[in-house]
N, C-alpha and C positions, 0 to 999 in steps of 0.2 A: 358611750355616746351615739347615734346613730351616722351614718356618712351621709355626705352631703348629695340630696337626691332632687329627684320634681323639674320642675321647667327652668329653675335658677342652674342647676347641675346642666341640663341639655344645651339652654341658652353660654352659659361658662365653656363648654366643650367646643358648641360650634365656635368659638370667639377665640379657641385657640387659648384662653388663661390658663390651664392648666400645665402645668410643666412636664418632660420628659417621664417623671415619676409616675404624671397621675398625679399630681397634687398640686393645691393652692398655694403652699408653703415653701418659698425658695430657700435653700439653705444661706443661712447669715450666722455669723459667728458675734451675734448679741450677749454674748456675754451669760449672765442668769439673770430670773424674776424672784423678786421675793415674794413668797408665798405665808400667809400670817397662819400660825399656830391651831388657829380657834377661828372658824366662820360661821354664824348660824342667821337663820331664818327670823326675822319677830315683825311680825306683821308684814308693812309692804315695805321694809328694811333688808340687807342683809347687815348683819351687827358681825364687825371683827375684831379678833385681838391678838396681840404678842405679849411676850415678855418684855421689860426692859431693865438694862445690866444700873445699877442705882449703887455705890458708895455713900461715905459720910459729908462730901460734897454734893451730892443730889444726882439727880438723872445723868444719865447720859445719853444726851440726845443723838449721837452720832455711831452708837451701837446698832447693828442689822443682827447681831448672831443668836438671837431669839427667832428668827424668820427662818422657814423652810426654803432651801431654795433650787430653782429647777432650772433648765436650761430649754428655752423654745423649742419645740418644732413640729414634724407633722401634727395635724389635728389643731392647732391652735386658732387659725382663723376660719378655719371649716366649721369647727364644731360653733365656734364666738356666733355664727351669722344665722346660727338653728335657734338660737335664743329669742329672738325678735317677739314671737308668743310661746315662749316658754313658762312651765311654770317654775314659781320658785324654787322649789328644791333643786330640779336642773340647773337652774343658774346658777344654785350654793356649791354644786357640786364642780360645775367648773370652774368656780372660783377657788374651793379649795385644792385644786390642781394647777391650776397658774396663776394663781392670785387675784386682786384687788385692780380696777380699775384707777384708784388713786384720786377721786372725784372730792371736791372741795363744794361750798356751799352754794357756789354759784353753776355747781351742775357741770363743770368743765375737771379736766386733772390740775389737781393742787400746783403743777409745775409749770402753769400758765404764769406762776409768779416767782418763776425759781431762780435763784441767784448762780454767779458763773460758776461755781462746783457743781451744779446739777441735783445738788441735795437739799439746801435751805431754803426754806419755802418763806419767801416775806408777806407778811399780812395778809396771809391765804393759806391759814389751818387747812384739813382735811376735815371733810362735813361730821361734827360730829366730834371731833376729835379731843379726848380727854386721859390724863394719866391717872390711873386708878388704884391705889392701894389696897393690893390684896394680902391673904397670909404669908403667902411666899416672896411678897416683895410688892413692885409695883408692874402694872401691865399699860400699853397704848392700847387703845379702843378709837375705834370711829365705825360710823357706819354708811352705806349710800343706798340710795333708795333703787328698787328693784324696778321700776319704770325707767329710771333712766336706764340703763342695763339694757333692759329690751330698746328704747328708742335708739340708741348706738347701734346695739347689733341689726335691729331695721335698715338702720344709715348706712352700715358697711355692706348689708346684701343689695340694696338698692344702688351703692356704687357702682359694684362687681355689674348688676344688671343693666346698670345706665352703660358701662364699659365696654361691656359686649354687643348692646347693640350700635356704639359707634364705631367698635371694631368691623361694623358689617357695612361701615359706610351710610348707616341710617338714621335718622336723629332720633333719640329715645323719645318714649310717648310722655305726655304729660303730665299722666299718674304719679310716675319715678319721680319726676323731679318736685312734685307736691310733700311728697314723701319724706324730703328734706326740710328739715324743719327752719333752717336758715334762710332757705330757699322759696319758702312755699308760698308769700303774697308778692314773688316777684313773677310767677309762672305764665299767667295770665297773658300779661304785657308782652314776653317773647314770643307766645304762640300768636297773637293779633301781630305781630313781626315776622310770619315768616309768609306771609305772601307778598310783603315789600323786599323779601330779603333772596329768597329763591330757597330752594329746600337744602341745595347742596354747601350753601354758604350757612344754613343754621345748621347742620353738621356742627362747620368749623366752631361757629360759638358756642355750641355745647362743650368740643373736646376743651375750651379754653375755659367754659365754667366748673368741668370737672377735673380741671388741672387748679383749679383756685381751692375748691374742696379737699381735695387728695393733700394739696401743702398745707391747708390749713391742720390737716390731722398731724400730718409730722410735725407741726409747728407745736402744736397743743401736746403730741407724745414725748418733748424732747429730744427728738430723735435727733442726733449730731454726730459730728467724729469725735473718735476719743485719744486721748495716749495713754498709752497701756506698757507699762513695764513688768508689769506681773508680778509687783508687790504682794497682792490681798493673802490673806492668811490662806496658805494651805495651797499656794500656788509656785511652780517649779520654777529656777530661777529659768528665765528667759531673756532676749534679745527685745528690747524698746519696739513698738510698732502701733502703727494707730489703723483703729477698727472703725465701723459703723456700730454705732450702739444705740441701745435706749433704754432707762433708767425704769422705766415701767412695763405694766402687759398694753396699756395703752399705746406706748410706744410702739413694740411687739408686734400688735396689729396695726398701727398705723404703716409701719414698712413692710410688713405683709401685705396688706392691700396693694401699697402701692407697687411691689415687686410685681405682682398677679396682672394688674392692670398692663401695667406695661410689657407684659409678656417677657419680663428679664428673668435671668439666671442671676440667683445667687450668689455672693461673691465674700471671699474671707482675702485676709491678709496672710500673703506669704512669707513666715518667719524666716527663708533664705534671703531672697532679692526685696524683702520688703513692698514687693509690687501689690495690688490686688488681683486675683486672676476667679474665673468665673469655678462656682463648686455648683453643682446642680444634682452629683449623683448621693451624697449622702450629707446631714447636718451636722456642720462643726461640734465637736465636742467644749465646751466651756473650761479654758485652762490646761488646754491640749493643744503643742505648735502645730499648724496646717503648712504644707510645703504645696507650691505648684509643680505641676508635670516636669518642668523645664528643671527645677532644681533638683526634684527625687531621679530623675537620672544624673545628673551630677553628681548625685552621692550627700548631696548635702545634711539630709538629714542625718545621716551616719558622723557623718564629719563634727557636727554641732553636738550628736550623744555621746561621742569620745572626747571632745572638750569639754562639756558639762561632768563627766565622769573622771574627767582627772581633777577639774575645779574640784571636786566634791572628796576625791581621796587628798588633795594639798590639805584643804580646810581641816578635812579629820586628822590629819598628821599633824597639824598646826596645835589643832585644838589638844591633841594629845601632849604633846611636846609643851604643852603650856601646863599642864596640868602634872606632866612627871618629867621635870626635866633629866633625870637620869636614864629616861627610855632611851633603847637602840633604835633608832630611826629606820632601821630595816627588817624591826622586828616584825611589822604587817607583814615581809615577807616581799616588800618591792623594793629593791635596789636603787639607789641614789646614783649609783655608781656602774660607769660601762665601762666593760673588761677591756683589755688594750689589745 
């Protein structure tokens, strides 16, 4: 996909919304996005499917192993805002790389009816959600209107454009606000009030409205703090930590969008001191421990790595002892006694 160019790029650049790497996407440890194994264009829809686990007791609705997992990174938001007028196949290519928006029949992320675990949807299934029997087992399938993809991409671009104008201390033009579907019917009244409120005050009013819009995106995307002890399959043992995360593509887009508007560095949680620190130089890797500069200077990563290695060796020795009680505990070359 092409890079962001044109008037929007120029406006964002002037407003300083790109980070020090020249990207819209700030580095955040968001975990991983779930990408369906099949995404196809069928008429005016994106239809997707993924195999689901099942046994004699039925379908395992909590199993996500059939999805491809990807780490959000540079390009996710930049490419998304270019889908406002994109042909169907370009939108499908984006979905095959980053996943689906996860929209329900109301045209918003299905998580707007989420439970406390962030995954279960109460009375609000995905649009067209169905479990289909195939020769290989069962598939979860659903679809999303292409026009809704274009609408959300258009609104994300508009929100960035409005933010760029407000960062310059000017009110955003009326046509930008009219492009936001939830506000279109209110815009004329605001601009009629400009003469009575004054230009500088109107900038503050618009900043407040933009604030509400961005917080709505975060809420719809289910962006929130997560407790993580690294117990997901395939992750190494690690200390517990807290991170800001999103369970969906929409949530990742919302967080990147808000961070860009705020011109804020991304941040991750340090595995050593358990404090957040800015990370503007690189995208954190999912499942990998991250350390702040102070902990790195103090040698914390090396100490934790050695501690983890000792724990692995001890666990291995214990497992070997259980399987062979007569085995010499020093057979692996590791002495358990210190010479006098």
